[in-house]
Residue, then its C-alpha position, 0 to 999 in steps of 0.5 A: m737834893a739830886v741824889q736821893l739816899y733815905g726818904p725824901g731828897l730835900p730835908n724836913p721843912a721842919i728843920a730846913g730854915q736850920f743850920l749847924q755851927c760850931r763856935s767857942r764862947l772862950s774868945s774869938k782866937p783859935l786855940s794855941a798850944s798853951s790852951p789845956l786841952s783838958s778844959p776845951p771851949t763850950i761848944q754852943i750848937v744850932g740847927g740839927k734834927n736834935p740839937g740837944w743831942y749835939g753837946n750841951g743843948g740840953s741832951n737828956s743822956s749823961d753817957p758822952f759817947d751816946v750815939n743815936e741809934g734811931e730807926n730814923y738816924w740817915v733821914d736826921l744825918d742826910a738833913d744835917l749834911y745838906h746843911w753842913t754843906k750850904s755855908l761851906r765853899p762848894v766842891q767843882w772839880y773839872p780837868g780839862h781832858i775830861a770833855k775831851t773823854e766824855k767826846e770821845l767815850k759818846e762816840q766809843l758806845k756806838l762800838m759797845d756790846v756792854v757797858i761795865e759802870v764802875r761805881d765806889a760800894r761806898i757811895p754807890m750814889s753820889t758816884s753815877h753820873p746823871q748823865m750815864d742813863s740817856w747816854l747809854g739807852n739800851r744798851k746792856r750795862i753790868l754795875v760794879l760796886n767795887r770796894d766791897d771789901m769796905i763797907s758790911t755785909e749788911d749794907r752790901n746785902d742791901w745794895a743787892t737787893y736794891f739793884a735786883r729789884q730794879g733789875t740791874k746786874v751787880v757785881f761786887s769786886n776788889g779790884q785790889l786783891g781782884m774779887g768778882t773779876m771772873k764773875l764780871n768776865r762771863l757775865a759780860k761774855a753771856l749778856a754780849a752772847g747774841v752779838n754773835v749769833k746776829r753775825r753767823a745769821k749774816g755770814l760774818l764771822p764771829r768777834p769779841v764781845r767789847a766791854g767798856i768800862v766807865g765811871y768817876p775818877n779814882v773808883g777802881k776802873s783801871s785796877l780791875i782791869n789790871r786784874l782781869l788781865k792779870r798784869r799791868m795794861c793800863p796806869a792806876a794809882p789810888r788818886p782821881g785822874v791818872t788815865r787820861e785817855l781812852k785804851w783797848v785792851r783785849f782779854g784772851k780770844d773772846l773779850e776786848l775793854l776799853d779802859s776810859p779816864g775818870i768822867i764827872p759832871m761839869r758842874i756838881s749841883d749836890q754838894t752832899s754828894a760832892i763831899k762824900l766823892a772829896i771824903c773817898d777820895d774820888i775827886g781832886e784834892r784841888s777842889y775842896n778844903v781838907i780840913d771842911v771836909a775832914a771835920i764834917l767826916v768827924q761830924m758823920l762818924s760820930r753820928l753812926p752806930t756802927v762809929g760813934t764817938k767811941a771808935l773816934y775816942k780810941r782812936y785819937k784819945i780825943d773827947t768829941d766834945g759838942h760832936c763839933g767836927k772842926t773844934f775835933v781836928e783842931k784839937l788833934t792838930l795840938q795834941l798830934f801835928n804841932g798846929d799843922t792844920n791840914q795834916a791833922a785833917f789829911r790823918v783823919l780822912t786817911d784814918f777812913r780811907k783805909g779802913k781804919f773805922g771800920w767798914i763803913s757805908l756812907e749811903k745806904p739804898p733810896r726806898 
């Protein structure tokens, strides 16, 4: 895989050829409104690191809410996620305005004293553009992990330690509430302080520091600028693709900020990252099947010790039989949404995005 979350980038060879499948033994027909929810279909799971753990493959645990809390659960989850995505339609999203933006942004980078790269704190690696390093070269950079209110303190500390070891300046922020904006302002000016020193040495008048704000769609770039300025200067909305053109705005006398549309690779080669972008609403809805993405999210949440099947049952009063995400979404469809599977899937994704399952990071720092 292109993004390495924990351990090797590719899954363990011992499970490299295995796939996770959820299949009903009752019939080939989908669940209907007349199907008793108290008697769910028997689920057969094939593949995975621990096939027995998924429900009825010989698990030694009698607890239906048992969660794998081994120290290597992130390795196993990442490997399984790789296989879950292999059979799905590839998630790709590249609106026409992004190609134009990318070309203009490369030109504007020549004018910038410092670049502020914004990422989603829940998926910092998946919201890292693979070409960003080559575009910036030796230009000074500040990394902003936005939505830090949606991850745990432990995850925050882990990412802070990881980037500190790399020598990367990191600011954790919440663009909606404005947390971290003043620190970002001070850091941007400090990193670019040498600009006016050189200008004075050449007999030139000082000028404002120029900082460009870049990143994936819907990671909170415009909201961050609006909080810095304390007024709505840039259009912002909780969906990708709202900002469609580059715009310079002045912050006091000492700082100029460039708001830019979200940029994303023309082709996303790592589909595990693409699924995470979809889960976190950092990619256009038309690029993915909402039912598939919700099903994978359920399977991920059921595997995380901080969430597990107990949290899913507590919220929806539905058992995650066999930890099969599609079965869970189908049961939720019948119980709450009168057969509308899309609405059921969207509810699961919306609940995650609103933090209904707690403070959750979908990635761990590479080791």
